[in-house]
N, C-alpha and C positions, 0 to 999 in steps of 0.2 A: 456486373463487373466483379472480378476477383481482386481482393486487396491483399498485399503482402503483410498479413497481420503478424507473422513471426518477426519480420523486420521492425514493425512498429513496436512490438513487445520488447525486442532487444534494445531499441533506441530508448524506450521509456525506462527500462531497467538501468541502462547506462546513465541516463540523466538522474535517476534516483540515487545511483551509486555516487556520482560526483557531488550531488547535493549533500548526501549523508556524510561523505568523506570530509567535505568542508566544515559541516556542522560538528563533526567529531573532533576537530582540532580546537574547538571552543570548550570552555568549561561547562559541561552539561550534566544534568542529574542522571543518576543511574537508571537505565531502562528507557531513556528518551529516544535514543537512536533506534532501538528495536521497535518501539511503538510507532515511530515515524515510518520505519520500513514497512510494517504491517499496513499502516494507513495508506501510504502512497502506492505500494505494490498492489494491494487489493483494489484500489481505485483505478489504477491503470488497467488491470485485468478486466474489471467490470466494463470499462469504457471501450477497450479494444475488442472485446468479445462481440460487440454489436456488429462489427465489420466481418466477422468470420463467415465463411461460406457453408460450414457444416453445422448450422444451428438447428438441429432437428429435435433436440430434447427441451423444448420450451415448456415452462411450467406455469408461470403466472405473470401477467402484465408484460408479456413478450420478453421475459428474461429466462436464461437457461440455468441449469443446476450449478454450472461453474460460476455464473454471475452471482447467484445466491450465496455460494461459498465465498466469493470475493467480497461481497457485502458484509458477511459475518467477520471475515478477517479484517476488513477496514474498520468495522465497528469495534473489534477487540483492540485495534491500535488506537482508536479514538478514546476508548475507555482507559487504556493505559496512559495516554497523555493527560487525560483529566485527573487520573489518580496521582500521577507524578506532580502535576502542577498544584493540586489542591491539598496534598498532604502538608502538614505543618512543618515537619523537619525534613528538608531536602538533604540527601546524601550525595556529595559531589565526588566525581572521580578526579583524582589528582593526576595531572598530565605535565 
């Protein structure tokens, strides 16, 4: 069967936008919204790519190059969140 992965991706991106929009109204440390975006968007791309019909470029453990890139992007978002939460002096955006 063929799945409408473009619609799944659009729905996931809309959910991520709504979540980040709500979080952005709170007092958040600088860079947290961007790091959360990288983490969530990379994860959604990684997960949705399993349903794509054109997965001909598999490399390792049944994942494609795009999924590998999505994992790297998610990892960079995770590292950003760790850096923000572990640094001693948090700089807050005034809203």
